[in-house]
C-alpha positions in Angstrom: -3.2 -20.4 -2.7 -5.7 -19.4 -0.1 -3.8 -16.8 2.6 -0.9 -15.9 0.2 0.2 -12.2 -0.8 2.5 -11.6 -3.6 4.3 -8.7 -5.0 5.5 -8.1 -8.8 9.0 -8.5 -9.3 8.7 -7.9 -13.4 5.7 -7.0 -15.6 6.0 -7.5 -18.8 3.8 -6.5 -22.4 4.1 -7.6 -25.8 7.5 -9.3 -25.0 9.0 -6.2 -23.4 9.4 -4.4 -19.8 6.3 -2.6 -18.5 7.5 0.1 -16.3 5.5 0.9 -13.2 4.6 4.1 -11.5 7.6 5.3 -9.4 7.1 3.4 -6.0 4.1 1.4 -7.2 4.1 -2.5 -7.6 1.4 -5.1 -8.1 0.0 -6.6 -5.5 -2.3 -9.8 -5.0 -3.9 -11.2 -2.0 -5.8 -14.7 -2.0 -8.3 -14.6 1.3 -9.2 -17.6 2.9 -12.7 -17.4 1.7 -11.9 -17.4 -1.9 -11.5 -13.6 -3.0 -8.7 -12.0 -4.8 -8.0 -8.4 -4.0 -5.6 -6.5 -6.1 -3.9 -3.6 -5.8 -1.7 -1.5 -8.2 -0.5 1.4 -6.7 -4.0 3.8 -5.9 -7.0 1.5 -5.5 -8.2 -1.7 -4.7 -9.9 -4.2 -6.8 -11.3 -7.1 -5.6 -13.4 -10.5 -6.7 -14.5 -13.9 -5.7 -11.8 -15.8 -7.9 -11.3 -19.8 -9.1 -8.0 -20.8 -10.2 -9.2 -24.2 -11.6 -7.8 -25.3 -14.9 -4.9 -23.0 -14.8 -7.2 -20.1 -15.5 -7.2 -16.8 -12.9 -11.2 -16.4 -13.0 -12.9 -13.2 -11.2 -16.5 -12.8 -11.7 -17.0 -9.5 -10.8 -13.9 -7.4 -9.9 -14.8 -4.2 -7.5 -12.6 -1.2 -7.4 -12.7 1.5 -5.1 -12.9 4.8 -5.9 -10.2 6.6 -4.6 -8.6 10.0 -6.3 -5.0 8.6 -7.3 -2.0 11.7 -7.8 -1.3 11.8 -11.2 -2.9 10.4 -14.3 0.1 7.2 -14.0 -1.9 5.4 -11.2 -5.5 5.5 -12.4 -4.1 4.3 -15.6 -2.4 1.6 -14.2 -5.4 0.5 -12.2 -7.4 0.2 -15.5 -4.6 -1.8 -16.8 -4.5 -4.3 -14.3 -8.0 -4.6 -13.9 -8.3 -5.3 -17.3 -5.3 -7.7 -17.5 -7.1 -9.7 -14.5 -10.6 -9.5 -15.9 -9.8 -11.0 -19.1 -9.1 -14.6 -17.5 -5.2 -14.9 -17.5 -3.4 -18.3 -17.2 -1.4 -19.1 -14.1 1.2 -21.4 -12.6 3.8 -21.4 -10.3 7.6 -21.1 -10.8 9.5 -22.4 -7.6 8.0 -19.9 -5.0 7.1 -17.4 -7.6 3.8 -17.0 -9.4 3.2 -15.9 -12.9 0.3 -14.8 -14.3 0.2 -14.8 -18.1 -2.3 -13.0 -20.2 -2.9 -12.3 -24.3 0.1 -9.9 -24.2 1.3 -9.3 -20.8 3.0 -11.3 -18.2 3.4 -10.7 -14.3 6.0 -12.6 -12.2 5.0 -12.6 -8.5 7.3 -13.2 -5.4 5.5 -14.3 -2.0 5.4 -11.7 0.6 8.0 -11.3 3.3 6.0 -9.4 6.3 7.7 -6.3 6.7 8.9 -5.4 10.5 7.8 -2.1 12.1 11.4 -0.9 13.1 14.2 -0.7 10.1 14.1 1.2 7.1 11.4 3.7 6.3 7.6 3.6 5.8 6.4 5.9 2.9 2.5 7.2 3.6 0.5 6.5 0.4 -3.3 7.0 2.2 -4.7 9.6 4.2 -7.5 8.0 6.6 -10.4 10.3 8.2 -13.1 7.8 9.8 -14.6 6.0 6.9 -13.0 8.1 4.1 -9.5 7.3 2.4 -7.7 9.6 -0.1 -4.5 9.5 -1.5 -1.6 11.6 -0.7 -1.7 14.7 -3.1 0.7 14.7 -6.0 4.3 15.5 -5.1 3.8 15.3 -1.5 6.3 12.7 0.1 5.7 11.7 3.8 7.6 9.4 5.5 8.4 7.7 9.0 11.2 5.7 10.4 10.9 3.5 13.5 13.8 2.4 15.2 14.6 1.7 19.1 12.0 3.7 20.7 12.3 6.6 18.2 10.3 7.5 14.8 12.2 10.0 12.8 9.1 12.1 11.1 9.2 14.0 7.8 5.5 15.0 7.5 5.2 16.4 4.3 6.8 19.9 5.0 8.2 20.0 8.6 10.4 17.1 9.9 11.2 16.1 13.3 10.9 12.9 15.8 9.1 11.3 18.9 9.6 8.5 21.4 7.2 5.7 21.0 6.5 2.4 23.2 4.8 -0.7 21.8 2.6 -2.8 23.5 0.5 -5.2 21.8 -1.3 -3.7 18.7 -0.8 0.0 20.0 1.5 2.5 20.1 1.9 5.2 22.7 3.6 8.2 21.6 5.4 10.8 23.3 5.0 14.4 22.2 6.0 14.9 18.3 8.4 17.7 18.0 8.6 19.2 14.2 10.4 21.9 12.7 7.9 25.6 12.2 7.9 26.0 8.4 5.2 27.3 6.3 3.8 25.2 3.1 1.3 24.7 0.7 -2.3 23.6 1.6 -1.1 20.2 0.2 1.6 19.7 2.4 -0.3 20.9 5.2 -2.8 18.6 5.0 -0.7 15.3 5.1 1.1 16.9 8.0 -2.1 17.3 9.9 -2.7 13.5 9.0 0.5 12.3 10.4 0.6 14.5 13.1 -2.9 13.3 14.3 -1.9 9.6 14.0 1.2 10.1 16.4 -0.6 11.9 19.0 -0.7 9.9 22.0 -1.8 6.3 21.5 -2.6 4.8 18.3 -3.9 1.3 16.9 -1.2 0.0 14.6 -1.1 -2.9 12.2 1.2 -4.2 9.9 -0.4 -6.6 6.7 2.7 -7.6 4.5 4.2 -4.3 3.5 1.3 -2.2 4.5 1.3 -0.1 7.9 -1.9 1.3 9.3 -1.7 3.8 12.3 -5.4 4.7 13.7 -5.5 7.2 16.7 -9.0 7.0 18.8 -11.0 9.1 16.6 -10.3 6.7 13.6 -8.3 9.5 12.4 -4.6 8.5 10.7 -2.3 7.3 8.0 -1.4 4.0 5.8 2.0 3.4 4.8 3.9 1.3 2.6 7.5 -0.1 3.6 10.1 1.3 1.0 12.2 -1.6 -1.0 
């Protein structure tokens, strides 16, 4: 399991489908050094993990304390934390991972890394140096990369910019946006997006997640739309 990443395809509880918050899914990452990283749409959890005897056992599931937009994501984090902390069983069903607890089951498929180009990326985290915060509820910002041009919906205004990729860096031409006035939440997201697309930024694609960070360490993290 070391080095593998899985995304949920179905979640059931007491034999019935459990609906996840729109735009979220469960992600489990098994690292090479024997740790489990878990994500359900807001905060990230991690712990050393044992898979002996068909049981998924975590010793101390630490969770970040990032603010979540709306009560649903926080409750979902708590649900996943409780599920994983209860030593569920696990098995492989073909390529899929099936994790089964006392009254719930999660089926997860292996991750196929996303391509930078094609489809849309949705901003889910704003980064300012060492601080990360969730996008305010109700604000949607997206980027779509294709053939050297990125189409931007920045949470309030929209526009586009040219870009060039070299190694792990993207150099953006000047971002041109419309000039509409919006509320403080929308403008905060727009500012973070604009900073990430100003000049040269480092980028990493980790599975279905994209991080864009400028030279000052500010930027955004995004999830590929399914």
